[in-house]
N, C-alpha and C positions, 0 to 999 in steps of 0.2 A: 764642221759643217754648219751652214746657216740656211734656214728654210724661210721662204717668203710666200705670203698669201696676200695678194693685192687685188685690185679691180675697182670698178666704179662704185660710187656711194650706193648704199641700199641693196647690196647683193648678198648680204648675209655673212660677210667675212668674219665678223666678231663672233657670231654664233658658232660657225664652223671651227674657229680657233679654240673656243672654250670647250667644245665637245672633244676636240683632239687632245687638249691638255688634260682631260680627265682620263685619257687612255694611254697616251704616249709620254715619254720623258722630255716634254718640250715646255718652254716657258714663253709667254707672249710678250713681245716688245711692240708697243703701239707705234705706228707710223702715221700719225694723224695730227695735223696742226691745230685742231680745235680741242681734242681730248686732253691736251696739256693743261688747259685752263680750269681752275677750280670755279664751281658755280655755273658752268655751262654743261648741264647734264642732259636735259630732255632733248634739246635741239641738236645735240651731237650724238644721240643714241648711245650715251656712255654706258658701259657695262655697270649694272647696279651693284651697290655695296655688298649685298649678300653673295653675289657671284665672285666679286673681287676678294672677298674674305676667304672664299674656298679655293680660288684659282688666282695666283698672283699675276697682275698685269703691270708691266713696267712702262714708265713715261706717261702716266695718266695723273692729272691733278698735281702737276709739279710747278705750276706758275699761277700767279695772280693775274686776273684779266687786264690789269693795267700794264703788264709787262709785254715786251715784244719777244717772241721766240723765233729764232732764225734757223735756217737749214744748217748753218755752221754749228750752232749750239746742239742741234739734233744729232749731228754726226758725232760730236764729242760725247754726248750722253749715251747714244745708242752703242757706240764702240765700247764704252765702259760697261754697259749692261751685258753686251755679248760676251765680253771677256769674263765677267763675273759668272754668268750662266754656264759658260763652258768650263770654268774652273771648278764648278760644283758637279761636273760630269753630266750636265744636261744640254739640251740643244735649243738654241734661240729660234723662235718662230716670229718673224717680223710680219705684222698684220696691219694693213691700213691702205688708204688711197691717196695720201698726200705725195704725189709723184715727184715733186721738187725735192722732198726729203729723201725719198727712196733713191732717186738719181744721185743725189749728193753722196749718199752712203756707198752706193755701188760703183760710182765712178770717181769719187773724190771731189774736193772743193778747191777751186783755184786760189792762188795767192792774190787776193784783190786789194786795191788800195784802201786805206782807212777812210772812214767817213769824214767828210769836210762840212762843218757846220755852216760855213759861208756859202759853199756851193749848194748845199741842201736848201738854205734859205732862198737863194736865187731861184732854184727850181720850184719851190713852194710859191714864190711870188708869181712866177709865170703861170703856174697851175691856177692860181686865184684869178689871174687875168684871162687866160685862154681856155682853161679847163684841162682836166687830166686826159680827156680823150685826144686833145691836140698833142699833148706830150707823148701819149702812146703812139700817135701817128709818127712823131719824130723818131721814136725808138724803132718803129718798123723800118725806117730808112737807114738808121745807124746799125741796128742789130736785129734783122728780121727773125732770126731763130729765137732770140730772147723774147721778142714781142709776141711770137706765136705761143709761147708758154705762159705769158703774163696777161692776166685779164685787164681790159681797159679800166676797170673799176678797182684796181689794186694799186693805190698811190705809193705805198711803201716800196713795192718791188719795181715799179716804173722809175721811181726816184733813184733807187740804187743802181739799176741798170744804166740809166743816163749818166749818173755820177761816174761810174766806171768808164764809160765811153769818153766822157769829157776829160777825165784825169789821165787815162792811159793812151787815148787815141786809138784803142782797139776794142772790138766788140767783146762784151762779157762772155758770150757763148764761145768765142774763140779761145779765151783764156781758160775757160772751164774744160774745154776738150783736151787740154794739155796736162790734166791732173791725174793723180793715181788714187785708187780707192784704198781706204784702210783695211778693206776685206780682200785685197788682192792676194791671190793664191789660196783663198778659202773656198772649198767646194760649196756651190750654191744649188739649191733646188727651188725653182720659182714657178708659182702657179698664179693664175688670175681668174677670178670668177667673172665671166662675161656672158650675160644672157643673150641667146640667139633671137628671142622674140622681143624686139625693141618696143613694140606697142604695149605688150603686156608689162614690160619692165617700167615704162613710163606711167602706166596706170598704178603699178605698185608703189612707185615713188610718190605719187599724189596721195595714195591711201596712207602711206607711211607718215607723210607730213600732217595729214588730217588727224592721225592717231597722236602725233606729238602735241597738236593743239588740244586735243581732248585730255591729254595727260598733264596739261598745265604749262605749256611753253609760254603763253602770254604772261602768266604770273611770274615765270622765271625771268623774262626780260624786264618786267616791271620792277622786280626786286633788284636786278643788276643796275637799272637806271636810277633807282632810289639811292644807290650808294653815293652818287654825286661826283665820283671821280672818273667816270667813264664817258666817252663820247664815240660817235660813229667813226672817228679817226683811229681808234684803237683796233689792232688786228683781231682781237677776240670778238668785238662787236661787228666786224665785217664778215664774220662767218655766216654762211648761208642760213637763212631763217632768222637769225638774230638781227641782221641789218634791216631786213624788210619789216619786221615787227617794230623795231626801233623807229623806223620812218613813220609807221602808223602812229606811234605814240608822240611823235613830233608833229602830228597833224598833216603829214604830207599825203596820206591816202587813207581810205577806209580799211577796216580790218579784213574784209573780204578781198580787197585789192592787194593788201599785203600778203595774204595767203596765196593768191594767184601768182604774185611776183616771186614768192619764195619757191613755189612748185616749179615755176619756169626756170629760176636760177639753179635749182637742184638738177633739173634735166640738162641744163647747159654745162654744169659741173661734170655730170656723168659723161657727157659727150666729149669734153676736153680730156677727161681721164682715159677714155677709150682711144682717143686720138694718140695720146702718149703711149699707150700700150702697143698700138699697131707699129710704132716706130722702135720698139724695144725687142731685140733678138733674144731667144732663149727662154721665153716665157711660155708655159703650157696653159692653154685656155681650158677652162672647165665651165660648162653651162650649168648653173645652179638650179635651173628650172626643170631639168630632166629627172625622171624617176631615179631614185637611189644615187643621186649625184654625190652626196656626201660620202656614201659607202664606197663609191668608186675612188674618190679622192683619198679616202682613208687608207685604202689598199696601196695606193701610190706612196703615201706618206710612210706606211709600214715598210715598204721596199726600200725607200730612201734611208730610213733609219737602220734597216738591216745591213746596209752597206757599211755602217759605222760599227756594226756589231751590237746594236741596241735592240 
């Protein structure tokens, strides 16, 4: 059995998972494209070291920020974690909101063509000339489903999707639909934390980012920038919050403007995550804002584990 707790950013998934891991025989496997990076702590709401010393969290702090971490690598790493956890008689609890990674694990990854340096250079040159928004528009014509999942400000994924289209003559989304999950045949229980009060949720997201700033997010980005080997092109620095503050340090906006841009980007991220969830069958919604929401979910979790004899 594999358990999944997903949902939009800022809904309390990590806190719920940690509380569950203190009571039940589960181990947390992070499904988050930013938590893999060392040094990105405050802006990713990374579980603190004292918590991680008490409760093991897998797939956190496994990459340097200069590295690119892909959905394919996640599937390989997560599959190995799941097998190891199950071999020790425990149950994996996948926790996080990187929907691309979760989809890749639950549905599989297509056999896609290898990267072409020449083709990527050509795409980069066009992006320099016309802008990534124009290339995202081209992707909308060639592969509307992929374009709907990929943000217009995500050069890496736009480039890869176009590369697949050019190389194979078929949309990447079509190739991905013909795949098989490494978890095929494994019983799944999936929940998503989705607040019903969207206005209240948006206010909490803004408050959460303000708290990150008070906790030292600006200094964290300054420290990353001081390394000298990172740029806004690196996936780690494109994470929400980091790219906006980096733009401020580049002189592109004031700090207050960067904060507003980051809060807006966080809300847009949450909206995209909820759009993805609406298209996924078999996920049970839980409103984390209602009284005793965790206790209700905890009872469901207990029933699921009871089916395994745990």
